[in-house]
Backbone as numpy.savetxt, mean C-alpha at the origin, in Angstrom:
# Nx Ny Nz CAx CAy CAz Cx Cy Cz
-12.76 -19.18 6.25 -12.28 -18.32 5.18 -13.09 -17.03 5.11
-14.36 -17.07 5.42 -15.19 -15.89 5.37 -14.70 -14.80 6.29
-14.29 -15.18 7.52 -13.80 -14.19 8.48 -12.54 -13.51 7.97
-11.60 -14.28 7.39 -10.37 -13.70 6.87 -10.69 -12.77 5.70
-11.60 -13.18 4.82 -11.98 -12.32 3.69 -12.57 -11.01 4.20
-13.40 -11.07 5.24 -13.96 -9.85 5.81 -12.85 -8.96 6.38
-11.90 -9.57 7.10 -10.77 -8.81 7.62 -9.98 -8.17 6.49
-9.75 -8.93 5.43 -8.99 -8.41 4.29 -9.73 -7.24 3.63
-11.02 -7.37 3.45 -11.79 -6.27 2.86 -11.70 -5.03 3.72
-11.83 -5.20 5.02 -11.74 -4.06 5.93 -10.35 -3.45 5.85
-9.31 -4.28 5.85 -7.94 -3.78 5.77 -7.74 -2.99 4.48
-8.17 -3.55 3.36 -7.97 -2.88 2.08 -8.66 -1.52 2.06
-9.79 -1.41 2.74 -10.49 -0.13 2.84 -9.68 0.88 3.66
-8.88 0.39 4.61 -8.11 1.25 5.51 -6.66 1.49 5.04
-6.24 0.80 3.98 -4.83 0.76 3.61 -4.19 2.13 3.41
-4.81 3.01 2.66 -4.21 4.32 2.41 -4.07 5.14 3.68
-5.10 5.12 4.51 -5.02 5.85 5.78 -3.95 5.24 6.67
-3.80 3.94 6.64 -2.75 3.26 7.42 -1.37 3.70 6.94
-1.14 3.65 5.64 0.15 4.02 5.08 0.46 5.48 5.37
-0.55 6.33 5.32 -0.36 7.76 5.57 -0.26 8.10 7.05
-0.43 7.11 7.93 -0.35 7.35 9.36 -1.52 8.12 9.93
-2.69 7.98 9.33 -3.86 8.74 9.73 -4.79 8.01 10.71
-4.45 6.77 11.06 -5.34 5.98 11.90 -4.94 6.09 13.37
-5.90 5.85 14.24 -5.61 5.86 15.67 -4.74 4.65 16.04
-4.21 4.69 17.26 -3.27 3.67 17.72 -3.87 2.27 17.67
-5.08 2.08 18.18 -5.69 0.75 18.22 -5.95 0.18 16.83
-6.39 1.02 15.92 -6.62 0.56 14.54 -5.29 0.19 13.89
-4.27 0.99 14.13 -2.95 0.69 13.58 -2.44 -0.65 14.09
-2.59 -0.92 15.38 -2.16 -2.19 15.96 -2.94 -3.35 15.34
-4.24 -3.16 15.15 -5.07 -4.20 14.53 -4.57 -4.51 13.12
-4.25 -3.49 12.36 -3.76 -3.70 11.00 -2.37 -4.32 11.02
-1.50 -3.87 11.92 -0.17 -4.49 12.06 -0.30 -5.99 12.30
-1.20 -6.35 13.19 -1.42 -7.76 13.51 -1.91 -8.53 12.29
-2.85 -7.94 11.56 -3.38 -8.59 10.35 -2.27 -8.77 9.31
-1.44 -7.75 9.13 -0.35 -7.84 8.16 0.63 -8.95 8.51
0.82 -9.18 9.80 1.79 -10.19 10.22 1.32 -11.62 9.92
0.02 -11.80 9.72 -0.48 -13.17 9.48 -1.20 -13.33 8.14
-1.26 -12.30 7.32 -1.98 -12.40 6.04 -1.04 -12.03 4.88
-0.48 -13.02 4.22 0.45 -12.74 3.12 -0.16 -11.92 1.98
-1.44 -12.14 1.70 -2.10 -11.42 0.62 -2.16 -9.91 0.90
-2.58 -9.56 2.10 -2.67 -8.14 2.46 -1.28 -7.52 2.58
-0.33 -8.29 3.09 1.04 -7.79 3.20 1.59 -7.46 1.81
1.30 -8.32 0.85 1.75 -8.07 -0.53 1.10 -6.80 -1.10
-0.20 -6.63 -0.87 -0.88 -5.41 -1.33 -0.27 -4.17 -0.68
-0.02 -4.25 0.62 0.60 -3.17 1.35 1.96 -2.81 0.75
2.77 -3.81 0.45 4.09 -3.57 -0.12 3.99 -2.95 -1.52
3.01 -3.36 -2.30 2.82 -2.76 -3.63 2.49 -1.28 -3.52
1.59 -0.93 -2.60 1.22 0.48 -2.42 2.44 1.28 -1.97
3.22 0.73 -1.05 4.43 1.43 -0.61 5.40 1.64 -1.76
5.56 0.63 -2.61 6.45 0.76 -3.76 5.96 1.85 -4.72
4.65 1.91 -4.92 4.08 2.94 -5.78 4.39 4.32 -5.21
4.18 4.50 -3.91 4.44 5.79 -3.29 5.92 6.17 -3.41
6.81 5.22 -3.22 8.24 5.50 -3.36 8.59 5.90 -4.79
8.02 5.19 -5.76 8.28 5.50 -7.16 7.76 6.89 -7.51
6.58 7.22 -7.07 6.03 8.55 -7.33 6.91 9.61 -6.68
7.33 9.36 -5.45 8.20 10.30 -4.76 9.50 10.53 -5.51
10.08 9.47 -6.03 11.33 9.63 -6.81 11.09 10.43 -8.07
10.00 10.11 -8.78 9.72 10.81 -10.03 9.41 12.28 -9.80
8.77 12.60 -8.70 8.39 13.98 -8.41 9.40 14.69 -7.52
10.44 13.96 -7.08 11.48 14.57 -6.27 11.04 14.92 -4.86
10.11 14.14 -4.30 9.67 14.38 -2.93 9.84 13.09 -2.13
10.02 13.24 -0.83 10.27 12.06 0.00 9.01 11.50 0.63
8.00 12.31 0.85 6.76 11.83 1.43 5.59 12.53 0.73
4.65 11.74 0.29 3.50 12.30 -0.42 2.42 12.75 0.55
1.78 13.87 0.28 0.62 14.24 1.09 -0.48 13.21 0.88
-1.31 13.01 1.88 -2.34 11.97 1.78 -3.40 12.28 0.72
-3.56 13.55 0.35 -4.63 13.90 -0.58 -4.15 14.12 -2.01
-2.92 13.71 -2.33 -2.39 13.96 -3.68 -3.13 13.13 -4.73
-3.32 13.70 -5.89 -3.99 13.00 -6.99 -2.94 12.32 -7.86
-2.96 10.97 -7.90 -1.95 10.24 -8.66 -2.55 9.26 -9.66
-3.84 9.30 -9.86 -4.51 8.31 -10.70 -3.90 8.19 -12.09
-3.57 9.30 -12.72 -3.05 9.23 -14.09 -1.68 8.60 -14.16
-0.95 8.57 -13.04 0.39 7.99 -13.04 0.44 6.56 -12.52
-0.59 6.09 -11.87 -0.55 4.78 -11.23 -0.31 3.67 -12.25
-1.00 3.70 -13.36 -0.84 2.66 -14.36 0.60 2.59 -14.87
1.18 3.72 -15.17 2.55 3.77 -15.63 3.52 3.27 -14.57
3.30 3.67 -13.35 4.17 3.27 -12.26 4.06 1.77 -11.99
2.84 1.25 -12.01 2.66 -0.19 -11.82 3.40 -0.98 -12.89
3.34 -0.50 -14.12 4.05 -1.15 -15.22 5.55 -1.16 -14.94
6.09 -0.02 -14.49 7.50 0.07 -14.17 7.89 -0.86 -13.03
7.05 -0.93 -12.00 7.33 -1.79 -10.86 7.32 -3.25 -11.28
6.34 -3.63 -12.09 6.28 -5.01 -12.55 7.51 -5.36 -13.36
7.98 -4.43 -14.19 9.20 -4.67 -14.96 10.40 -4.81 -14.04
10.47 -3.95 -13.02 11.59 -4.03 -12.06 11.55 -5.36 -11.32
10.38 -5.80 -10.92 10.24 -7.07 -10.20 10.66 -8.24 -11.07
10.28 -8.22 -12.36 10.64 -9.33 -13.24 12.14 -9.34 -13.53
12.78 -8.17 -13.51 14.23 -8.12 -13.71 14.97 -8.75 -12.55
14.43 -8.61 -11.35 15.11 -9.11 -10.16 14.63 -10.50 -9.75
13.66 -11.04 -10.47 13.12 -12.36 -10.12 14.01 -13.47 -10.61
């Protein structure tokens, strides 16, 4: 379990750069492989993607720059996503 936790911590540290396409090919492949076998990290990845999509819809943009400041909106968006998930559950 320790090795998987270490992999998960490393992945979580790389998640934003991965989503933004900022990582080199080998690192991207490593993360792809980890996502395919780690449900916890895959779920975190999907949550971040949903947040980015929601922000994009609210701001009328299709892709967010990697350096955009969204902290003040994250809490509101997470609340909306959780409500959407519970409606479809």
